[in-house]
C-alpha positions in Angstrom: -18.5 -20.7 13.4 -18.6 -17.0 14.2 -17.7 -14.5 11.5 -14.5 -13.3 13.0 -13.1 -16.8 14.1 -10.6 -18.3 11.6 -11.2 -22.0 10.9 -10.2 -24.0 14.0 -8.7 -26.9 12.1 -6.3 -24.6 10.3 -5.2 -22.3 13.2 -1.5 -23.4 13.0 -1.2 -23.2 9.2 1.0 -20.7 7.6 1.0 -19.6 4.0 4.2 -20.5 2.1 5.0 -20.4 -1.6 7.1 -22.7 -3.7 10.3 -20.6 -2.9 9.9 -20.9 0.9 8.7 -17.3 1.4 6.1 -17.0 4.1 3.3 -14.4 4.2 2.3 -12.1 7.0 1.0 -9.1 5.2 -2.3 -8.5 3.3 -2.8 -5.4 1.2 -6.6 -5.0 0.9 -8.0 -2.6 -1.7 -11.3 -1.2 -0.5 -12.0 0.6 -3.8 -10.3 1.5 -7.1 -11.9 4.9 -7.0 -9.8 8.0 -6.4 -10.6 11.7 -6.2 -7.1 12.8 -7.3 -5.8 12.7 -10.9 -2.1 11.9 -10.4 -0.2 12.0 -13.7 1.5 8.7 -13.1 -1.6 6.8 -12.1 -5.0 8.3 -13.2 -4.1 11.3 -15.3 -7.7 11.6 -16.6 -9.2 10.8 -13.2 -11.2 7.8 -12.2 -13.4 6.5 -15.0 -16.0 3.9 -14.1 -15.9 0.9 -16.4 -19.1 -0.7 -17.4 -19.7 -4.3 -16.7 -17.4 -4.7 -13.6 -18.8 -6.3 -10.5 -19.5 -4.1 -7.5 -16.9 -3.4 -4.8 -16.8 -5.9 -2.0 -19.4 -5.4 0.7 -18.3 -5.0 4.3 -19.4 -8.5 5.1 -17.4 -9.9 2.2 -14.4 -8.0 3.4 -14.6 -9.4 6.9 -14.9 -13.0 5.7 -11.9 -12.5 3.4 -9.7 -11.0 6.1 -10.8 -13.7 8.6 -9.6 -16.4 6.2 -6.2 -14.8 5.7 -5.8 -14.2 9.4 -6.5 -17.9 10.0 -3.5 -18.6 7.7 -1.2 -16.4 9.7 -1.4 -13.0 8.0 -1.4 -10.5 10.8 -0.6 -7.2 9.2 -3.4 -5.5 7.1 -3.0 -2.5 4.9 -6.2 -0.7 3.7 -5.5 0.8 0.2 -7.3 2.0 -2.9 -7.6 4.0 -5.1 -8.3 6.3 -2.2 -9.8 4.0 0.6 -11.5 6.9 2.4 -13.9 7.7 -0.4 -15.9 4.7 0.9 -18.5 6.1 3.3 -18.1 3.1 5.5 -14.3 3.2 5.9 -14.3 3.9 9.6 -16.9 1.2 10.4 -15.0 -1.4 8.2 -11.8 -0.5 10.2 -13.5 -1.0 13.5 -14.8 -4.4 12.6 -11.6 -5.6 11.0 -9.9 -4.7 14.3 -12.0 -7.4 16.0 -10.8 -10.2 13.8 -8.7 -12.7 15.7 -5.1 -12.7 14.5 -5.0 -9.2 13.1 -2.4 -7.4 15.1 -1.7 -4.3 13.0 -3.8 -2.2 10.6 -2.2 0.4 8.3 -3.7 2.6 5.7 -2.5 4.5 2.6 -4.2 7.7 1.7 -3.8 10.8 -0.4 -4.6 12.7 2.8 -7.4 14.9 1.6 -9.5 14.1 4.7 -6.8 13.3 7.1 -6.7 16.6 9.0 -10.3 16.2 9.9 -10.4 12.4 10.5 -7.0 11.4 11.9 -8.2 11.0 15.5 -11.3 9.2 14.4 -9.4 6.7 12.3 -6.8 6.2 15.1 -9.6 5.5 17.6 -11.2 3.1 15.1 -8.1 0.9 15.1 -5.7 2.2 12.5 -2.1 1.8 13.8 -0.1 3.4 10.9 -0.8 5.8 8.1 1.1 6.5 4.8 0.3 9.7 3.0 1.1 10.4 -0.6 3.0 13.6 -1.2 5.3 13.7 -4.3 6.5 17.3 -3.9 6.3 20.1 -1.4 6.1 22.7 -4.1 2.4 23.8 -4.1 2.3 24.5 -7.9 4.0 21.3 -8.8 1.7 19.4 -6.4 -1.4 20.9 -8.0 -0.1 20.1 -11.5 0.7 16.5 -10.5 -2.5 15.6 -8.6 -5.1 17.9 -10.2 -5.8 19.6 -6.8 -4.3 22.6 -5.1 -4.5 21.0 -1.7 -0.9 20.6 -0.6 -1.4 22.7 2.6 -4.4 20.5 3.5 -2.5 17.3 3.0 0.5 18.5 5.0 -1.9 19.5 7.8 -3.2 16.0 7.6 0.3 14.6 8.2 0.7 16.8 11.2 -2.7 15.8 12.5 -1.7 12.1 12.1 1.4 12.8 14.2 -0.7 14.5 16.8 -3.2 11.7 16.9 -0.6 9.2 18.0 -0.3 6.7 15.2 2.5 4.2 15.7 4.1 5.3 12.5 3.5 8.0 10.0 5.1 7.8 6.5 5.1 9.9 3.4 5.2 8.2 0.0 6.8 10.1 -2.8 7.1 8.7 -6.4 10.5 9.3 -8.0 9.9 11.4 -11.1 12.6 12.9 -13.3 10.8 16.3 -13.4 11.1 16.4 -9.6 14.5 14.8 -9.2 16.5 17.9 -8.6 13.9 20.1 -7.0 12.8 20.2 -3.5 15.4 18.2 -1.8 16.2 20.9 0.8 12.4 21.2 1.4 12.1 17.5 2.2 15.1 17.6 4.5 13.6 20.5 6.4 10.3 18.5 6.6 11.9 15.5 8.1 14.2 17.4 10.4 11.6 18.1 13.1 9.0 15.4 12.3 9.0 11.9 13.6 8.1 10.2 10.3 9.7 8.5 7.3 9.7 10.1 3.9 9.9 7.2 1.4 10.9 7.6 -2.2 9.4 4.9 -4.5 10.8 4.1 -7.9 8.2 4.9 -10.6 6.7 1.6 -11.7 5.6 0.9 -15.3 2.0 -0.2 -15.7 0.0 -1.0 -18.9 -1.4 2.5 -19.4 1.6 4.7 -18.5 4.4 3.3 -20.7 5.2 6.5 -22.5 5.1 8.6 -19.3 7.3 6.0 -17.6 9.9 6.2 -20.3 10.0 10.0 -19.8 10.0 10.1 -16.0 11.5 6.9 -14.5 14.4 7.6 -12.2 16.6 5.0 -10.5 16.5 4.8 -6.8 20.3 4.8 -6.6 20.3 8.5 -7.1 18.5 8.9 -3.7 20.6 6.2 -2.0 23.9 7.7 -3.1 22.9 11.2 -2.1 21.9 9.9 1.4 25.1 7.9 1.9 27.2 10.8 0.8 25.5 13.0 3.4 26.1 10.6 6.3 22.7 8.9 6.4 22.9 5.2 7.6 20.6 2.4 6.5 18.5 0.9 9.3 17.5 -2.8 9.9 13.9 -3.7 8.9 11.3 -4.5 11.4 9.4 -7.9 11.4 6.6 -7.8 9.0 7.8 -4.6 7.3 7.3 -3.8 3.7 10.2 -3.5 1.2 11.5 0.0 2.1 15.1 0.5 3.4 15.1 3.4 5.9 18.0 5.7 6.4 18.6 7.8 9.6 20.9 10.7 10.4 21.6 12.0 13.9 20.7 15.6 13.0 17.2 14.6 11.8 14.3 13.4 13.9 12.7 11.8 10.8 14.0 9.2 8.4 14.2 8.9 4.6 13.3 5.6 3.0 13.8 4.0 -0.4 11.6 1.5 -2.2 13.4 0.2 -5.3 11.4 -2.5 -7.1 13.8 -2.5 -10.1 16.8 -3.4 -7.9 18.2 -7.0 -8.0 16.7 -9.3 -5.4 13.8 -7.0 -4.6 11.3 -9.9 -4.5 13.4 -12.3 -2.5 11.9 -11.3 0.8 8.3 -10.7 -0.4 5.9 -11.2 2.5 2.6 -9.8 1.1 -0.4 -10.7 -0.9 -3.1 -8.5 -2.4 -6.9 -8.6 -2.5 -8.6 -6.3 -5.0 -11.7 -4.4 -4.2 -13.7 -6.8 -6.3 -12.4 -10.0 -4.6 -9.5 -11.2 -6.7 -6.4 -12.5 -5.0 -3.2 -11.2 -6.6 0.0 -13.0 -5.7 2.0 -10.2 -7.2 1.3 -6.5 -8.0 2.5 -7.2 -11.5 1.2 -10.7 -12.0 -1.9 -12.2 -13.7 -5.5 -11.0 -13.5 -5.7 -12.8 -10.2 -7.9 -15.6 -8.7 -11.5 -14.9 -8.0 -12.4 -15.5 -4.3 -15.8 -13.7 -4.3 -18.0 -16.7 -4.7 -16.6 -18.0 -1.4 -17.2 -14.7 0.5 -21.0 -15.0 0.6 -21.6 -17.1 3.8 -19.7 -17.7 7.0 -19.9 -21.5 6.4 -17.6 -21.2 3.3 -14.5 -20.3 5.3 -12.8 -23.7 5.1 -13.3 -23.8 1.3 -12.0 -20.3 1.0 -8.9 -21.1 3.0 -8.3 -24.1 0.8 -8.5 -22.0 -2.3 -6.0 -19.5 -1.0 -3.6 -22.2 -0.1 -3.9 -24.0 -3.4 -3.1 -20.7 -5.2 0.3 -20.2 -3.6 2.4 -22.5 -5.8 1.5 -20.1 -8.6 3.4 -17.2 -7.1 6.4 -16.4 -9.3 9.9 -15.8 -7.9 9.7 -12.2 -9.0 8.1 -9.6 -11.2 9.3 -8.9 -14.7 9.4 -5.1 -14.7 13.0 -5.0 -15.9 11.8 -6.8 -19.1 9.0 -4.3 -19.6 6.3 -6.7 -18.5 3.8 -5.3 -16.1 1.5 -8.3 -16.1 -2.2 -7.6 -16.0 -1.9 -4.3 -14.0 -3.7 -1.5 -15.9 -2.8 1.2 -13.3 -1.7 1.3 -9.7 -5.1 2.2 -8.4 -6.6 -1.0 -9.8 -5.4 -3.3 -7.1 -4.0 -1.1 -4.4 -0.4 -0.5 -5.5 
């Protein structure tokens, strides 16, 4: 069997959990390293932990994605950490594009190399890009991320638009300190750009509990502000993530909201996660995950790999327990790709 061919006997199979949810979307973390020091994720920067296995090799990544593609997952998001700190990011993307069944590749980045590499990554096969920008105030951005590079990141967003990605989105974590500042700047930003600026409720992890208590802001604040100003919710596309997008006739761009603390958030879950060290996570806030790495060593292990993935699905819970203060085994968002 060729590396990029999913197991023939399982071509028609589709992953389904015990609640009837089907899965089309794999979030693949290429690394848990990041060169930014965002206060809500890695305030002290990335610290290498001793004793951890190495990151997946490119060959292990291809075998894993081929197995998921054989089970019907057709949308792939490359995440981190910061996925582009891997020197082989472009080559990995090119080869993943060759896998039968993969129809869409997206990436999430802090944007620090995007202005220089947008066209390269588009040519390599990336269809969509999400860029993290929590504020358009340069001083606040520098304080939040540890880097005075807002202008470079915004230039990266514009380069992505110019490069012709199918979609360009900005991810912005809702923080109390930023709640009332910069709204007009964001509106001006989306007024003339064909992109979606998405606000994401700040999620509690095991190492940010105190900061979460100080900074968490409910998504209803954004939703109510949008509705009051005449923005209309849009229908979700097939295979889309959990965001609800809002549109306004006076704006070229859209504003989105991801509200994981809202009731029923997990009912339409369509995504699984694979960590940079080969662990399958059925939920961002679930257990420590199921190790797949031993089955990523040879091409002839594909059928066994697929069987292990299928067998794990009944263990997926109906939803996370964030509202109960339970973040599962997630130490920080960079650990398994957010």
